[in-house]
C-alpha positions in Angstrom: -153.1 -69.1 6.8 -150.5 -69.6 9.3 -151.2 -70.7 12.8 -150.6 -67.1 13.8 -153.0 -65.8 11.3 -155.7 -68.7 12.5 -155.2 -67.3 16.2 -155.6 -63.6 14.7 -158.7 -64.6 12.9 -160.4 -66.3 16.2 -159.2 -63.6 18.3 -161.9 -60.8 19.5 -159.5 -57.9 20.3 -162.8 -56.0 22.2 -163.0 -59.2 24.4 -159.5 -59.5 25.1 -159.1 -56.4 26.3 -162.0 -55.8 27.9 -160.8 -58.5 30.0 -157.8 -56.6 31.7 -159.7 -52.7 31.3 -162.8 -51.5 31.1 -163.7 -50.2 27.7 -166.4 -47.2 26.9 -167.3 -46.4 23.2 -165.9 -43.4 21.5 -167.0 -43.1 18.2 -166.5 -46.4 16.0 -163.6 -46.7 19.0 -163.6 -48.1 22.4 -161.4 -45.8 25.2 -160.4 -46.8 28.4 -157.5 -45.2 31.2 -154.5 -47.1 30.0 -153.4 -49.9 31.7 -149.9 -48.9 31.4 -149.3 -45.9 33.0 -151.3 -43.6 35.5 -153.4 -41.3 34.0 -156.6 -39.3 34.5 -158.0 -38.7 31.0 -158.3 -41.7 29.1 -155.6 -41.8 26.1 -156.2 -45.8 25.8 -158.3 -46.8 22.7 -158.8 -49.9 21.0 -160.2 -50.4 16.9 -162.6 -53.0 16.7 -162.5 -52.9 12.5 -158.7 -53.2 12.4 -158.2 -55.4 15.5 -155.8 -53.2 17.0 -154.8 -50.9 20.3 -153.0 -47.8 20.4 -152.3 -45.5 23.4 -152.0 -42.0 22.4 -150.4 -40.9 26.1 -147.1 -41.5 27.7 -147.1 -45.1 26.3 -147.2 -44.1 22.4 -147.2 -48.2 21.9 -149.8 -49.6 20.2 -150.4 -52.9 17.7 -152.5 -56.0 17.7 -153.7 -58.4 20.1 -150.5 -60.4 20.5 -148.6 -57.1 21.4 -151.2 -55.9 23.9 -150.7 -59.6 25.6 -147.1 -59.4 25.6 -146.8 -56.0 27.2 -150.0 -56.7 29.5 -148.7 -60.2 30.7 -144.6 -59.0 30.3 -144.4 -62.5 28.3 -142.5 -62.8 24.9 -144.2 -63.9 21.4 -144.0 -67.4 21.8 -145.9 -67.2 24.8 -148.7 -64.9 24.0 -149.2 -67.0 20.9 -149.4 -70.3 23.3 -151.6 -68.3 25.6 -153.7 -67.0 22.7 -154.1 -70.0 20.8 -155.6 -71.8 24.5 -158.6 -68.8 24.7 -159.4 -69.8 21.0 -159.3 -73.6 21.5 -155.9 -74.2 19.0 -153.2 -76.5 19.5 -149.9 -74.5 18.1 -147.7 -77.4 16.5 -144.4 -75.9 15.5 -142.4 -77.0 12.9 -139.1 -78.5 13.7 -140.6 -78.7 17.3 -140.4 -82.0 18.8 -143.5 -81.3 21.1 -143.9 -84.5 21.5 -140.3 -85.3 22.6 -140.2 -82.0 24.9 -143.3 -82.9 26.6 -141.9 -86.5 27.5 -139.0 -85.6 28.8 -140.8 -83.0 30.9 -142.5 -86.0 32.2 -139.5 -88.4 32.7 -138.1 -85.6 35.0 -141.2 -85.1 37.1 -141.5 -88.9 37.9 -138.0 -88.9 38.9 -138.5 -85.7 41.1 -141.3 -87.7 42.6 -139.0 -90.4 43.2 -136.3 -88.5 45.0 -139.0 -87.0 47.1 -140.1 -90.3 48.0 -136.5 -91.5 48.6 -135.9 -88.7 51.0 -138.7 -90.1 53.6 -137.2 -93.7 53.7 -135.6 -94.5 56.4 -131.9 -95.0 54.6 -132.0 -91.8 53.9 -132.3 -90.6 57.9 -128.9 -88.9 57.3 -129.6 -86.6 54.5 -132.8 -85.5 56.3 -129.7 -84.9 59.5 -127.8 -83.0 57.1 -130.7 -80.7 56.3 -131.9 -79.9 59.4 -128.2 -78.7 60.5 -128.3 -76.9 57.4 -131.3 -75.0 58.6 -133.6 -76.1 55.9 -137.3 -76.7 57.4 -140.2 -78.2 56.5 -141.5 -75.6 54.5 -138.6 -75.4 52.1 -138.1 -79.0 52.0 -141.9 -79.1 50.6 -142.0 -76.1 48.5 -138.6 -76.4 47.0 -139.2 -80.5 46.9 -136.1 -81.7 48.1 -135.3 -85.5 47.2 -132.3 -88.3 47.4 -130.8 -90.2 44.7 -129.6 -93.5 46.2 -125.8 -93.9 46.3 -126.0 -97.7 44.9 -127.7 -99.7 42.1 -129.7 -98.2 39.3 -132.8 -97.9 41.5 -134.1 -95.0 39.5 -133.5 -96.7 36.3 -135.7 -99.5 37.1 -138.3 -97.1 38.6 -138.6 -95.5 35.2 -138.7 -98.6 33.0 -141.1 -99.8 35.1 -143.2 -96.8 34.7 -142.6 -97.1 30.7 -140.4 -95.3 29.9 -137.3 -96.7 27.7 -133.6 -96.6 29.0 -133.1 -94.4 25.7 -135.5 -91.9 26.9 -134.0 -91.6 30.1 -130.9 -91.3 29.0 -131.7 -88.5 26.9 -133.0 -86.5 30.1 -129.1 -86.9 31.2 -130.8 -89.4 34.2 -129.2 -92.3 33.3 -126.0 -92.7 31.3 -125.2 -96.0 28.7 -121.9 -97.9 28.9 -120.0 -98.8 26.3 -121.4 -102.1 26.2 -125.0 -100.7 25.6 -126.1 -101.2 29.2 -127.5 -98.0 31.4 -126.8 -96.8 34.8 -128.2 -94.4 36.9 -126.6 -90.5 36.8 -127.0 -88.9 39.6 -125.7 -91.3 42.7 -126.0 -90.5 46.3 -126.5 -87.3 46.4 -129.5 -84.5 47.7 -131.4 -83.6 44.8 -133.2 -80.4 43.9 -135.4 -80.0 41.2 -134.6 -77.1 38.9 -138.2 -75.4 37.3 -138.1 -73.6 34.2 -140.6 -70.0 33.8 -143.3 -72.1 33.2 -142.6 -74.4 36.6 -141.6 -77.7 34.2 -139.2 -80.2 35.8 -136.2 -79.2 33.1 -133.7 -80.6 35.3 -131.6 -81.3 38.8 -129.4 -80.0 40.8 -127.7 -81.9 43.2 -124.8 -81.9 46.2 -122.7 -84.8 46.9 -123.3 -86.4 50.5 -119.6 -87.8 50.9 -117.4 -85.0 51.1 -114.7 -87.3 49.6 -117.0 -87.1 46.3 -116.4 -84.9 43.6 -117.9 -82.4 41.9 -119.5 -81.0 44.9 -122.0 -80.0 43.2 -123.7 -81.9 39.7 -126.4 -80.1 37.4 -128.4 -81.9 35.0 -126.4 -81.9 31.6 -127.6 -80.2 28.6 -130.8 -81.8 27.3 -133.5 -80.4 24.6 -135.6 -79.0 27.8 -132.5 -78.2 29.9 -129.9 -75.3 29.8 -128.9 -73.9 32.8 -127.7 -70.1 30.6 -131.7 -70.3 29.9 -132.8 -70.4 33.2 -133.2 -68.8 36.6 -133.7 -71.2 39.8 -136.9 -70.3 41.7 -138.1 -67.6 38.8 -141.1 -69.6 39.0 -142.2 -68.8 42.4 -140.9 -65.1 42.6 -142.4 -64.0 39.7 -144.8 -61.3 41.3 -142.4 -60.7 44.2 -139.8 -59.5 41.4 -142.2 -57.6 39.6 -143.2 -55.5 42.8 -139.7 -55.4 44.6 -137.4 -55.7 41.8 -134.9 -58.8 41.6 -131.8 -60.0 43.3 -130.0 -62.6 41.9 -127.2 -65.2 44.1 -125.1 -67.6 42.3 -126.4 -70.6 44.2 -129.8 -72.3 44.4 -129.2 -73.6 48.2 -128.3 -69.6 48.4 -131.8 -68.8 47.2 -133.7 -71.1 49.3 -132.4 -69.7 52.7 -133.7 -66.1 51.4 -137.1 -67.6 50.4 -137.0 -69.9 53.9 -136.7 -66.3 55.4 -139.3 -64.4 53.3 -137.2 -62.8 50.8 -139.2 -64.0 47.8 -137.4 -61.8 45.2 -134.2 -63.7 45.1 -133.6 -65.9 42.3 -130.1 -68.1 41.3 -128.1 -67.9 38.4 -126.3 -71.4 38.7 -123.2 -69.3 37.4 -121.3 -66.3 38.1 -122.1 -64.4 35.0 -125.8 -63.5 33.6 -126.6 -64.8 30.1 -128.7 -62.8 27.7 -131.3 -65.3 27.9 -131.7 -65.0 32.1 -131.7 -61.0 31.5 -134.6 -61.1 29.2 -136.3 -63.8 31.9 -136.0 -60.8 34.4 -136.9 -58.1 32.1 -140.3 -59.1 31.7 -141.0 -58.5 34.9 -138.5 -55.8 36.3 -135.4 -52.7 35.6 -134.0 -52.9 39.1 -131.5 -55.8 39.4 -129.0 -56.5 42.1 -126.2 -58.9 42.1 -125.4 -60.6 45.4 -121.8 -61.7 45.0 -120.1 -64.1 47.9 -117.3 -62.5 49.7 -114.2 -64.6 48.2 -111.3 -62.5 47.7 -109.4 -65.1 46.0 -112.0 -65.5 43.4 -111.8 -61.9 42.5 -110.4 -62.2 39.1 -113.1 -64.8 38.5 -115.8 -62.1 39.5 -114.5 -59.6 37.5 -114.6 -61.5 34.2 -118.1 -63.0 35.2 -119.1 -58.6 36.0 -117.5 -57.9 32.5 -120.2 -60.0 30.9 -123.2 -59.3 33.0 -122.2 -55.4 32.1 -122.0 -56.6 28.4 -125.0 -58.0 28.5 -126.8 -55.2 30.3 -125.6 -52.7 27.9 -126.6 -54.6 25.3 -130.1 -54.7 26.3 -130.7 -51.4 27.5 -129.4 -49.9 24.1 -131.8 -52.1 22.1 -134.5 -51.1 24.2 -137.6 -50.5 21.8 -140.9 -49.0 22.3 -140.6 -46.1 23.9 -141.3 -42.5 22.7 -139.5 -39.6 21.7 -140.6 -37.6 24.8 -140.6 -40.5 27.1 -137.0 -41.6 28.2 -136.4 -45.4 28.0 -136.3 -47.5 31.2 -133.2 -48.5 31.2 -132.4 -51.9 33.2 -130.1 -51.1 36.2 -127.6 -53.5 37.5 -126.0 -53.1 40.9 -123.6 -54.6 42.9 -124.0 -55.7 46.8 -120.4 -58.0 48.1 -121.1 -59.8 51.1 -118.3 -59.5 53.5 -115.2 -62.2 53.7 -115.7 -65.9 53.6 -119.7 -65.6 53.2 -121.8 -66.8 50.9 -125.6 -66.0 51.0 -126.8 -68.7 52.3 -124.3 -68.5 55.1 -125.4 -64.5 55.5 -129.2 -65.2 55.8 -128.3 -68.0 58.1 -126.6 -66.0 60.6 -128.1 -62.7 60.4 -131.7 -62.9 58.5 -132.9 -59.4 60.1 -129.7 -57.4 57.9 -130.2 -58.6 54.2 -132.5 -56.2 53.3 -130.2 -53.7 54.4 -127.5 -55.3 52.5 -129.3 -55.3 49.4 -130.6 -51.7 49.5 -126.5 -50.7 50.0 -125.5 -52.2 46.5 -124.2 -50.0 44.5 -124.3 -49.3 40.8 -122.0 -51.8 38.7 -119.7 -48.9 37.4 -119.3 -46.9 41.2 -118.5 -50.5 42.8 -116.0 -51.7 40.0 -114.4 -48.5 40.9 -114.0 -48.5 44.3 -113.2 -52.2 44.5 -110.4 -52.0 41.6 -109.4 -48.7 43.4 -108.8 -51.0 46.8 -106.4 -53.5 44.9 -104.3 -50.7 43.0 -101.7 -48.4 44.2 -104.3 -45.0 43.3 -101.4 -42.8 44.3 -99.2 -44.1 41.6 -99.1 -44.1 37.5 -99.3 -47.7 37.2 -102.2 -48.1 39.9 -104.2 -45.4 37.8 -103.4 -46.7 34.7 -104.0 -50.4 35.5 -107.3 -49.2 36.8 -108.5 -47.3 33.7 -107.8 -49.8 31.8 -109.5 -52.0 33.2 -112.5 -50.2 33.2 -112.2 -48.9 29.7 -112.9 -52.9 29.0 -116.4 -52.3 30.5 -117.0 -49.3 29.1 -116.3 -50.8 25.6 -118.7 -53.0 25.7 -121.1 -50.2 25.5 -123.0 -50.3 21.8 -124.4 -46.6 22.4 -121.6 -43.9 21.4 -123.6 -40.8 23.3 -123.7 -43.8 26.7 -120.2 -44.5 25.7 -118.9 -41.0 25.9 -120.9 -40.1 29.5 -119.5 -42.8 30.9 -115.8 -41.7 29.5 -116.6 -38.4 31.6 -117.4 -40.1 34.7 -113.9 -42.5 34.5 -111.8 -39.3 33.5 -113.1 -37.2 36.5 -113.1 -40.4 39.0 -109.6 -40.9 37.9 -108.5 -37.4 37.2 -107.3 -38.1 33.4 -107.7 -36.2 30.7 -110.7 -37.3 29.0 -109.2 -37.1 25.5 -106.7 -39.6 26.7 -109.3 -42.1 27.2 -110.9 -41.6 24.3 -107.2 -41.6 22.2 -107.2 -45.3 24.4 -110.7 -46.9 22.8 -109.8 -48.0 20.1 -106.7 -50.1 20.8 -109.1 -51.4 24.0 -111.8 -52.4 21.3 -109.7 -54.3 19.5 -108.1 -56.5 22.2 -112.0 -57.2 23.7 -113.5 -58.0 20.2 -115.8 -54.7 20.6 -114.2 -53.1 17.2 -117.9 -53.6 15.7 -119.6 -50.9 18.4 -119.4 -47.7 16.5 -117.6 -48.6 13.7 -119.7 -48.5 10.4 -119.2 -51.3 7.9 -118.6 -50.5 4.4 -121.9 -50.3 2.4 -121.9 -53.1 -0.3 -125.4 -54.4 -1.1 -128.4 -53.6 -3.0 -131.6 -52.0 -3.4 -134.5 -54.8 -4.1 -136.4 -57.8 -3.1 -139.9 -58.9 -4.5 -142.8 -57.7 -3.2 -144.3 -60.8 -1.1 -147.4 -62.5 -1.5 -150.7 -60.5 -0.6 -151.2 -62.8 2.3 -148.7 -60.6 4.1 -147.4 -56.9 4.7 -145.2 -56.5 2.0 -143.2 -53.5 3.1 -142.6 -54.9 6.6 -141.7 -58.2 5.0 -139.5 -56.5 2.6 -137.7 -54.4 5.5 -136.7 -57.3 7.3 -135.7 -59.7 4.0 -133.0 -57.0 3.6 -131.9 -56.7 7.1 -131.7 -60.7 7.7 -129.7 -60.9 4.5 -127.8 -57.2 4.4 -128.3 -56.0 7.9 -124.3 -56.3 8.5 -123.7 -53.5 5.4 -126.1 -51.1 7.4 -124.7 -48.6 9.7 -126.2 -49.1 13.6 -127.7 -45.7 13.1 -129.4 -46.5 10.0 -130.9 -49.9 11.5 -131.5 -48.2 15.1 -133.9 -45.7 13.0 -136.0 -48.1 12.9 -139.2 -47.8 15.6 -140.8 -51.6 16.3 -144.0 -49.8 16.5 -144.1 -49.6 12.9 -144.8 -53.2 12.3 -148.1 -53.8 12.2 -148.0 -58.0 12.2 -146.6 -58.4 15.7 -144.3 -61.4 13.9 -142.5 -59.0 12.3 -142.1 -57.0 15.1 -140.4 -60.0 17.0 -138.5 -61.0 14.2 -136.8 -57.5 13.9 -136.7 -56.7 18.0 -134.7 -60.2 17.8 -132.6 -59.0 14.6 -131.8 -55.8 16.6 -131.0 -57.5 19.5 -128.4 -60.0 18.1 -124.9 -59.7 16.9 -125.4 -61.6 13.8 -128.6 -62.4 11.7 -127.0 -66.0 11.2 -127.6 -67.5 14.7 -130.9 -65.6 15.9 -132.6 -66.8 19.0 -135.7 -67.5 17.7 -139.3 -69.1 18.4 -139.7 -72.5 16.5 -143.0 -71.1 16.1 -141.7 -68.3 14.1 -138.9 -70.4 12.0 -141.0 -71.1 8.8 -141.8 -67.3 8.6 -138.0 -66.6 9.3 -137.0 -69.0 6.6 -139.4 -67.3 3.9 -137.6 -64.0 4.8 -134.3 -65.2 4.3 -134.8 -67.0 1.0 -136.6 -64.2 -1.0 -134.5 -63.6 -3.6 -132.9 -60.0 -3.6 -132.6 -58.0 -6.9 -129.2 -56.8 -6.8 -128.3 -54.0 -9.1 -125.9 -51.8 -7.6 -123.6 -51.8 -4.4 -123.8 -47.8 -4.0 -127.7 -48.0 -3.8 -128.5 -49.8 -0.6 -128.6 -47.0 1.0 -130.7 -45.0 -0.6 -132.9 -48.2 -0.9 -132.8 -48.4 2.7 -134.0 -44.9 3.2 -137.1 -45.0 0.8 -138.3 -48.1 2.5 -137.7 -46.5 6.0 -140.1 -43.6 4.9 -142.4 -46.0 3.3 -143.2 -48.1 6.3 -143.0 -45.1 8.6 -145.6 -43.4 6.3 -147.8 -46.6 6.5 -148.1 -46.4 10.3 -148.8 -42.8 10.3 -151.8 -43.1 7.8 -153.0 -46.0 9.8 -152.3 -43.4 13.1 -154.5 -40.8 11.4 -157.5 -43.3 10.6 -157.3 -43.9 14.4 -157.3 -40.7 15.5 -160.3 -39.6 13.0 -162.4 -42.2 14.3 -162.1 -40.9 17.6 -165.5 -39.0 18.6 -165.3 -35.3 17.3 -165.5 -33.5 20.2 -162.1 -34.8 21.3 -160.4 -33.3 18.4 -162.6 -30.5 18.5 -160.0 -28.8 20.7 -157.2 -27.6 17.9 -154.6 -27.9 21.1 -155.3 -31.0 22.4 -153.3 -33.6 22.9 -154.8 -35.9 20.3 -155.6 -32.8 18.1 -151.5 -32.3 18.4 -150.8 -35.6 17.0 -153.4 -35.7 14.6 -151.3 -32.5 12.8 -147.9 -33.8 13.4 -148.8 -36.7 11.7 -150.5 -35.1 8.7 -147.8 -32.8 8.7 -145.1 -35.8 8.9 -146.8 -37.5 5.8 -146.5 -34.9 3.5 -142.9 -34.3 4.9 -142.1 -38.5 3.3 -144.4 -37.7 0.4 -141.8 -34.9 -0.7 -138.7 -37.2 0.6 -140.1 -40.1 -2.1 -141.1 -38.6 -4.8 -138.2 -38.2 -6.5 -138.2 -42.1 -7.1 -141.3 -43.3 -5.7 -142.2 -46.0 -3.0 -140.4 -48.7 -3.1 -141.4 -52.2 -2.3 -137.7 -54.2 -2.0 
């Protein structure tokens, strides 16, 4: 039994979900108003015998205890696993994950944070406190963001931490010290204003710093990458901005001083990316809480080209995330993430703007434009739109953005918008797309790869879901040989096991199955799926085999749904036109269709 199965075996889904909603008995199941959408008549059901839940209303989602916590608390699989493990008294030990090592690095960072804060209160740091007052930082912000000071001379942090029992090598691994060629160590941060950078779970992962000597370089210096600090995976201040972001949407600025000044004036939904381009991991952090994201850009004309490149990168991240959204029903449109851009007046950054005109910040954010419209306006100002060359330059630049849209339908809609804005024939723009896509490295966005693979893998052991793991094994080992449409034809709802659903979501969200973003707790399961031996036969059979396994997993899902509906109070289903009765009828009919489609070859367990 895996650790995940051990956690599941000790959970009672009724007790778990009962802590979120008021459940009432309905036959052998329990019902409630769905906690994920507004409704008057209960459509949310919990099935104790199967330890599962399902919304038969607008959400059209369901799953196990893990999927419920992931949706209710807006966390990923790993966070849900650790949360539920703690609930049942299990400590998760990840294979290949140096948990003790990571905890030690967090402890060292927190000890350094306390040291830096104590140093800021000393007489020698009076000039630092004067600097902060001149910058308008008040006492509340000093405490909230835990400002500190690293002494300009000596190795005082190193001495402090070694005195606390840490070795120089451990301190160096946290990138708080560096080693010389002869093996001696010295403080990495010297003479700097220190700002702790906490991760999503509020642990001190690293530090940001600003030079206090105008001649010192670099002006801003972050902790280098460590096992616990990677700035591409962190949004500064998110640990205290979660609820405001959930309620108001996220405003993303570039620097941590910008975010601090926003919070000081009550704008608590502001976080900092610590860089100009948003990463996949940062977008995933925001996506847990909101679909409304506004990027507040510095008014820096000299940096326009760099800004354009960063926006191109951020746009691509959002487009990939939107097209890979999962879980929406056929009749419920997916809730796409909206990326808007607000540009400050020339020469200002958010820190300057808020200190000078704090009352104007809400209006500035509200006037943000959709990224596509912002780019059109920004580029048009820079080009001679009366000339053919100017319009062609704008079109070619905008086509680089459109080329990153993986969904052909969305791409076509944006091409229509671009054609209308530039008064260029849409067919002309479409004819230019293959060249633009090759130049931008986006040729993958719609060119189906040749089918070259196979048909079968052995059935997994009875402890696991055979059909789910068969599908994942083929996807992991031969996903590049399947068309995008074929892979997208799978609904994540068809996976009954959350760990399989999480792996499928990672595969679907990744450009390559060779380098997946996977929680370490799922690595053993992932490795087993990768190692399942494929019984190769004929390359031409991959498409047929994939279709059979897709139909089989859909049938299993529908069979479970029919069983769930049948366990609900009979009077709910007596009205043949009720939503649940129609759902039962549709599911039963679809099962019959699948049986007819599978009949020539029978179900396939790859």
